[in-house]
C-alpha positions in Angstrom: 99.2 39.1 69.9 103.1 38.9 70.2 104.4 40.6 73.3 106.1 43.8 72.2 107.0 45.2 75.6 110.6 45.9 76.4 112.8 43.2 77.8 115.1 44.5 80.5 118.2 43.8 82.6 119.0 46.0 85.6 122.2 47.6 86.7 122.3 49.4 90.0 118.6 50.2 89.7 119.0 51.5 86.1 117.0 49.6 83.3 119.1 48.2 80.5 117.5 47.3 77.2 118.4 43.6 76.8 118.1 43.8 73.0 120.7 46.6 72.8 122.7 46.3 76.0 122.3 50.0 76.5 120.8 51.9 79.5 117.6 53.9 79.2 119.1 56.9 80.9 122.5 58.0 82.3 124.0 55.8 84.9 125.1 59.0 86.6 122.0 61.2 86.7 119.1 60.7 84.3 117.3 64.0 85.2 120.4 66.0 84.7 121.1 64.4 81.4 117.6 65.2 80.1 117.9 68.7 81.3 121.2 69.3 79.7 120.7 67.4 76.4 117.0 67.7 75.5 115.9 70.8 77.3 119.1 72.8 77.0 119.7 71.5 73.5 116.3 72.8 72.4 116.6 76.1 74.2 113.9 75.1 76.7 112.1 76.3 78.8 112.8 79.7 77.1 110.8 78.8 74.0 107.8 77.3 75.9 104.4 78.9 75.3 101.3 78.6 73.1 100.5 75.2 71.7 104.0 73.8 71.9 104.8 70.4 70.3 107.6 68.2 71.5 108.3 65.0 69.5 110.6 62.2 70.6 112.2 59.1 69.2 112.2 56.5 72.0 109.7 57.0 75.0 111.5 54.4 77.2 110.8 55.0 80.8 109.0 58.3 80.1 111.7 60.2 82.0 112.1 62.8 79.3 108.4 63.5 79.3 108.2 63.8 83.0 111.1 66.2 83.2 109.6 68.3 80.4 106.2 68.3 82.0 107.6 69.4 85.4 109.7 72.2 83.8 106.7 73.3 81.7 104.6 73.7 84.8 107.5 75.4 86.8 107.9 77.9 83.9 104.2 78.9 84.1 104.0 78.8 80.3 100.7 79.7 78.8 99.1 77.3 76.3 99.3 73.5 76.0 102.2 71.2 75.9 101.8 68.4 73.4 104.2 65.5 73.7 104.3 62.9 71.0 106.7 59.9 71.3 107.5 57.1 68.9 108.3 53.8 70.7 108.7 50.3 69.2 108.9 48.4 72.5 106.8 50.1 75.3 107.8 49.3 78.8 105.6 47.2 81.1 104.0 49.3 83.8 105.8 47.5 86.7 109.1 48.0 85.0 108.4 51.6 84.4 107.4 52.1 88.0 110.6 50.5 89.2 112.7 52.7 86.9 111.0 55.9 87.8 111.3 55.2 91.5 114.9 56.3 91.1 113.6 59.9 90.8 111.5 60.8 93.9 111.4 64.5 93.0 109.3 63.5 90.0 107.0 61.2 91.9 103.9 63.5 91.5 104.2 63.4 87.8 105.3 59.7 87.6 102.2 58.6 89.6 99.9 60.3 87.1 101.7 58.7 84.2 101.7 55.3 85.8 97.9 55.6 86.6 97.0 55.7 82.9 99.9 53.8 81.3 99.1 50.8 79.1 101.9 49.6 76.9 99.4 48.3 74.4 97.6 51.6 73.9 98.3 55.3 73.3 97.8 57.6 76.3 96.3 61.0 75.5 95.4 64.0 77.6 97.3 63.3 80.8 96.6 66.6 82.6 95.2 70.0 82.1 97.2 71.7 79.3 99.4 68.6 78.8 98.8 65.9 76.3 100.8 62.7 75.7 100.6 60.6 72.7 102.8 57.5 72.5 102.8 56.0 69.0 103.7 52.4 69.0 105.6 50.8 66.2 108.8 51.1 64.1 109.6 54.8 63.9 110.8 54.4 60.3 107.2 53.6 59.4 105.3 55.7 62.0 107.1 59.1 61.8 106.5 59.6 58.1 102.8 58.9 58.7 102.5 61.4 61.6 100.2 64.3 60.8 102.0 66.7 63.2 105.0 69.0 63.1 107.3 69.6 66.1 108.7 72.7 67.7 111.4 70.5 69.3 112.6 67.0 68.8 114.3 64.7 71.3 116.4 62.2 69.4 116.8 59.6 72.1 117.2 56.2 70.5 119.8 53.8 72.0 123.4 54.1 70.9 123.8 54.5 67.1 126.2 51.6 67.2 123.7 49.3 68.8 120.4 50.6 67.5 121.2 52.1 64.0 117.6 51.8 62.9 116.7 54.9 64.8 119.5 56.9 63.2 119.0 56.1 59.6 119.2 59.0 57.1 115.7 58.4 55.8 114.2 58.6 59.4 116.1 61.8 60.2 114.9 63.2 56.9 111.3 62.4 58.0 112.1 64.2 61.3 113.1 67.2 59.2 109.8 67.1 57.3 107.9 67.0 60.6 109.7 70.0 62.1 108.3 73.6 62.0 110.3 76.5 60.6 112.8 77.5 63.3 112.1 74.2 65.1 114.9 72.4 66.8 116.3 69.0 67.6 118.8 67.7 70.1 120.6 64.4 70.8 123.3 63.1 73.1 125.2 61.7 70.1 127.7 63.8 68.2 128.5 61.1 65.6 129.5 62.6 62.3 127.0 60.5 60.2 124.1 61.8 62.4 125.2 65.4 62.1 125.4 65.0 58.3 122.0 63.3 58.1 120.5 66.2 60.1 122.1 68.7 57.8 120.8 66.9 54.7 117.3 67.0 56.4 117.5 70.8 56.4 118.9 71.6 59.9 121.7 73.9 60.8 123.7 71.7 63.1 125.9 72.6 66.1 128.2 70.4 68.2 128.3 71.4 71.8 129.5 70.1 75.2 127.9 66.8 76.1 126.7 65.5 79.4 128.8 63.5 81.9 131.1 61.1 80.1 130.2 62.3 76.7 132.4 65.1 75.4 130.0 66.4 72.8 126.3 66.4 71.8 124.3 67.7 68.9 121.8 70.6 68.6 120.1 71.5 65.4 117.8 74.2 64.2 115.6 74.2 61.1 116.2 77.0 58.8 113.5 79.7 58.4 110.8 79.0 55.8 111.5 80.8 52.6 
């Protein structure tokens, strides 16, 4: 079988995707970026509760999942957190361990993820009331085949200029199809063509203040079902 794990370079302890020359998380503060963009952009943790489904484009180091899991537990939300991520090039466990070592406050959660992580398989049911499902493959093929619908989407592919495949209108249209009524999506990118594609997919799109060096980001909410 061809090795489909991610190939990395490193910059000051931050993993860089060799194929895209782009970091997996902010060079300034990865946890703060996740909190601002993906939690804040999806109005979380305020919406947590019940069987809540997060879906993500690009699992990467697993940082977004770990931050979400920690915030879910801190919020004391009832129900189950379901986290589904679509990843073409899963990270080797040793690389993931090195990347997550940058975030000691998440060590409890990182250790539990690393204990079951296998880049060649999906990981399911990681803790009580928390499930993780990483779907390996090209998201342009796997998202349309997914049988779920998300309450919140994390659109976290690499830079649209360097990884345009994860920002194609057809894929964002599939994201819309797999979003519940009143569901949301957020991304660090405020590129006009991405906002337009999300609008075409049925979202009401808002541009808001970005994280760190990025002036703007995008939040989106699916219109109510008629």
